[in-house]
C-alpha positions as CSV (number, residue, x, y, z in Angstrom):
1,M,-19.8,13.7,-2.2
2,P,-16.8,16.1,-2.0
3,L,-13.4,15.0,-0.5
4,R,-13.3,15.5,3.2
5,D,-10.3,16.2,5.4
6,H,-10.0,13.0,7.5
7,F,-6.9,14.2,9.3
8,R,-8.0,17.5,10.9
9,P,-10.9,18.8,12.9
10,P,-13.8,18.5,12.9
11,L,-13.8,15.1,11.2
12,D,-10.8,13.6,12.8
13,E,-12.4,14.2,16.2
14,Q,-15.4,12.2,15.1
15,R,-14.0,9.3,13.1
16,H,-10.6,7.6,12.9
17,W,-8.9,8.0,9.5
18,E,-7.8,4.4,9.8
19,A,-11.4,3.3,9.4
20,M,-11.7,5.1,6.2
21,H,-8.4,3.7,4.9
22,A,-9.5,0.2,5.8
23,T,-13.0,0.5,4.3
24,W,-12.0,2.2,1.0
25,P,-10.1,-0.8,-0.5
26,V,-13.1,-3.0,0.2
27,M,-15.5,-0.6,-1.5
28,M,-13.0,-0.4,-4.5
29,V,-13.1,-4.2,-4.7
30,V,-16.9,-4.2,-4.7
31,G,-17.0,-1.6,-7.6
32,L,-14.3,-3.4,-9.6
33,G,-16.2,-6.7,-9.3
34,Q,-18.8,-5.2,-11.6
35,K,-16.2,-4.1,-14.2
36,L,-13.4,-6.6,-14.3
37,P,-13.4,-8.9,-17.4
38,P,-13.9,-12.7,-16.9
39,G,-10.8,-14.3,-15.4
40,Y,-9.8,-11.2,-13.3
41,F,-10.5,-10.7,-9.7
42,A,-9.6,-8.1,-7.0
43,E,-8.8,-8.4,-3.3
44,P,-8.3,-5.8,-0.6
45,S,-5.0,-5.9,1.4
46,V,-4.8,-4.0,4.7
47,H,-2.0,-4.2,7.2
48,S,-1.7,-1.8,10.1
49,G,2.1,-2.0,10.4
50,R,2.1,-3.7,13.7
51,S,3.9,-7.0,13.8
52,A,3.7,-9.9,16.2
53,E,6.6,-10.2,18.6
54,I,8.1,-13.6,19.5
55,D,8.7,-14.2,23.1
56,V,12.3,-15.2,22.9
57,I,12.6,-16.2,26.6
58,T,9.6,-18.5,26.3
59,Y,10.8,-20.0,23.1
60,E,14.2,-20.7,24.5
61,S,12.7,-22.1,27.7
62,E,10.5,-24.4,25.7
63,G,13.4,-25.4,23.5
64,T,15.6,-26.2,26.5
65,A,12.8,-28.2,28.1
66,R,12.3,-30.1,24.9
67,A,16.0,-30.9,24.6
68,Q,16.1,-32.1,28.2
69,R,13.1,-34.4,27.6
70,E,14.6,-35.9,24.5
71,E,17.9,-36.4,26.3
72,G,16.1,-38.0,29.2
73,H,14.2,-40.4,26.9
74,G,17.1,-41.7,24.9
75,G,17.4,-38.7,22.5
76,V,20.7,-37.9,21.0
77,A,22.2,-34.6,22.2
78,T,23.9,-32.6,19.5
79,A,26.5,-29.8,19.9
80,V,25.2,-26.3,19.2
81,W,27.3,-24.3,16.8
82,A,28.2,-20.9,18.3
83,P,28.5,-18.2,15.6
84,P,31.1,-15.4,16.0
85,Q,30.2,-12.1,17.6
86,P,28.4,-9.7,15.3
87,T,30.5,-7.0,13.6
88,L,27.9,-4.4,14.2
89,V,25.4,-3.8,16.9
90,V,23.2,-0.6,16.8
91,A,20.0,0.5,18.4
92,T,17.3,0.9,15.8
93,N,13.5,0.5,15.2
94,L,12.4,-1.4,12.2
95,P,9.1,0.2,11.3
96,G,6.2,-2.0,10.2
97,E,4.8,-1.1,6.8
98,E,1.2,0.2,6.8
99,V,-0.6,-1.1,3.7
100,Y,-4.0,0.0,2.4
101,E,-4.3,-1.4,-1.1
102,V,-6.3,-3.2,-3.7
103,Q,-4.7,-6.0,-5.7
104,V,-6.0,-7.2,-9.1
105,Y,-5.1,-10.6,-10.4
106,D,-5.4,-12.3,-13.7
107,G,-6.6,-15.8,-12.8
108,R,-5.9,-17.1,-16.3
109,R,-2.2,-16.5,-16.0
110,R,-1.5,-18.5,-12.8
111,T,-3.1,-15.8,-10.7
112,R,-0.6,-13.1,-11.8
113,L,-0.7,-9.7,-10.1
114,V,-1.5,-7.2,-12.8
115,A,-2.5,-4.0,-11.0
116,A,-2.4,-2.4,-7.5
117,V,-4.1,0.6,-5.9
118,E,-2.0,2.1,-3.1
119,I,-3.8,4.4,-0.6
120,V,-1.2,6.5,1.1
121,S,-1.2,6.6,4.9
122,P,0.5,9.2,7.2
123,S,3.1,6.6,8.2
124,N,4.1,6.1,4.6
125,K,5.2,9.8,4.6
126,D,6.4,10.4,8.1
127,R,10.2,9.8,7.6
128,S,12.6,9.2,4.8
129,A,12.9,5.4,5.5
130,S,9.1,5.0,5.2
131,R,9.0,7.0,2.0
132,R,11.9,5.0,0.5
133,A,10.1,1.8,1.4
134,F,6.9,2.9,-0.3
135,V,8.7,4.2,-3.4
136,A,10.8,1.0,-3.7
137,K,7.6,-1.1,-3.5
138,C,5.9,0.9,-6.3
139,A,9.1,0.8,-8.4
140,G,9.3,-2.9,-7.9
141,L,5.7,-3.4,-9.0
142,L,6.2,-1.3,-12.1
143,R,9.4,-3.3,-12.9
144,E,7.2,-6.4,-12.9
145,R,4.8,-4.8,-15.4
146,V,2.2,-4.3,-12.6
147,S,0.3,-1.0,-13.1
148,V,0.1,1.1,-10.0
149,V,-2.5,3.7,-8.9
150,I,-1.4,5.9,-6.0
151,V,-4.1,7.9,-4.1
152,N,-3.0,10.5,-1.5
153,I,-5.6,12.3,0.6
154,V,-3.3,12.8,3.6
155,T,-3.5,16.5,4.4
156,T,-1.1,16.6,7.4
157,R,2.1,15.6,5.8
158,T,3.3,17.2,2.6
159,P,6.0,15.1,0.9
160,S,4.9,13.8,-2.5
161,L,5.5,10.1,-2.9
162,Y,4.7,10.4,-6.6
163,A,7.5,13.0,-6.9
164,E,9.9,10.8,-5.0
165,L,9.0,7.8,-7.2
166,L,9.8,9.8,-10.3
167,D,13.0,11.1,-8.7
168,F,13.9,7.5,-7.9
169,L,13.4,6.7,-11.6
170,G,15.4,9.8,-12.6
171,R,12.3,11.7,-13.9
172,S,9.9,14.5,-12.9
173,D,6.4,15.7,-13.7
174,P,6.2,19.5,-13.9
175,R,2.4,19.3,-14.5
176,L,1.7,18.0,-11.0
177,G,4.7,19.5,-9.2
178,S,4.5,19.1,-5.4
179,E,0.8,19.2,-5.0
180,P,0.0,17.6,-1.6
181,L,-3.2,15.8,-2.6
182,Y,-3.3,13.8,-5.8
183,S,-4.0,10.5,-7.6
184,V,-1.8,9.1,-10.3
185,A,-2.0,5.9,-12.4
186,C,1.4,4.6,-13.7
187,R,2.4,1.8,-15.9
188,M,5.5,0.6,-17.9
189,T,5.2,0.1,-21.7
190,K,7.7,-0.8,-24.4
191,Q,8.2,1.2,-27.5
192,G,10.6,-0.6,-29.8
193,D,13.6,-1.5,-27.6
194,D,12.9,1.2,-25.0
195,W,10.9,1.0,-21.9
196,Q,8.9,4.1,-20.9
197,L,6.8,5.2,-17.9
198,E,3.3,6.4,-18.6
199,A,1.4,8.3,-15.9
200,W,-2.0,9.9,-15.6
201,A,-1.9,12.4,-12.7
202,E,-4.8,14.3,-11.2
203,T,-4.7,17.0,-8.4
204,L,-7.2,16.4,-5.7
205,S,-8.9,19.2,-3.7
206,L,-11.0,19.2,-0.6
207,R,-14.7,19.7,-1.1
208,E,-14.4,18.5,-4.7
209,A,-15.3,15.2,-6.3
210,L,-12.6,12.6,-6.9
211,P,-11.6,11.6,-10.4
212,T,-11.9,8.3,-12.3
213,M,-8.5,6.8,-13.0
214,P,-7.4,4.3,-15.6
215,L,-6.6,0.9,-14.1
216,W,-4.4,-1.0,-16.6
217,L,-4.8,-4.8,-16.6
218,A,-2.8,-5.4,-19.8
219,D,-1.0,-3.4,-22.5
220,D,-4.3,-2.9,-24.3
221,L,-6.8,-3.3,-21.6
222,A,-7.8,-0.7,-19.0
223,I,-11.0,-0.3,-16.8
224,P,-12.2,2.8,-15.0
225,L,-11.4,3.0,-11.3
226,D,-14.1,5.2,-9.9
227,L,-12.6,6.8,-6.8
228,E,-15.6,9.1,-6.1
229,N,-18.1,6.3,-5.9
230,S,-16.0,4.0,-3.8
231,Y,-15.1,6.9,-1.5
232,E,-18.7,7.9,-1.1
233,E,-19.8,4.4,-0.3
234,S,-17.1,4.1,2.3
235,C,-18.2,7.4,4.0
236,K,-21.8,6.2,4.0
237,G,-20.8,2.9,5.4
238,L,-18.9,4.6,8.2
239,G,-21.7,7.1,8.9
240,I,-19.8,10.2,7.9
241,A,-21.6,11.0,4.6
242,H,-23.1,14.1,6.2
243,A,-20.3,15.1,8.5
244,P,-19.8,18.9,8.8
245,E,-17.1,20.5,6.6
């Protein structure tokens, strides 16, 4: 089935893109379960970016009541250390990170993370802080010898996180340029005493099939990540297989 635009009419008026992003990692895991060698396993990881807030007033009230109870029942009251005033107070919002990914582990090596598939969401690209966080995460994974596949089907925001990742590493990829839709597989390898980044980049286009990407589990072991099949199964499961173009 060709790639649909999940972020513009008519499809975005019929289905939420979040449902697609939440379902796709699960379908990838199902497909990988048939291809992973013995000892490896994959898990989906989805976080919406919303974090739970602690009710500080309630917490402080309960803490005060607990202290009073202890003091009234023979507890020993202790002095509370008062820290100095902060040197900086600014109003800011700390955005929660949206995560739609697949994680692949090697169970034979103490459940070591060996590969990750990152599906880009609009919030990953909406501002510089979010883009930096995404790039830093991918760079950190690569630094730990975890191969990374980035899949971007977001049509409403143009910054290329792959280009920004390469810029962070002091490199560029003239072949892909600033194409808005793409998938890319990256890994770090060592040649002699030098480390090098290897990347397999593919441009994605609406109304065309998605590619199969190499998912590296070890230096000499890769399996095919069939984006088209997992995407199609996700659309069918959500009832959008025959949605209008």
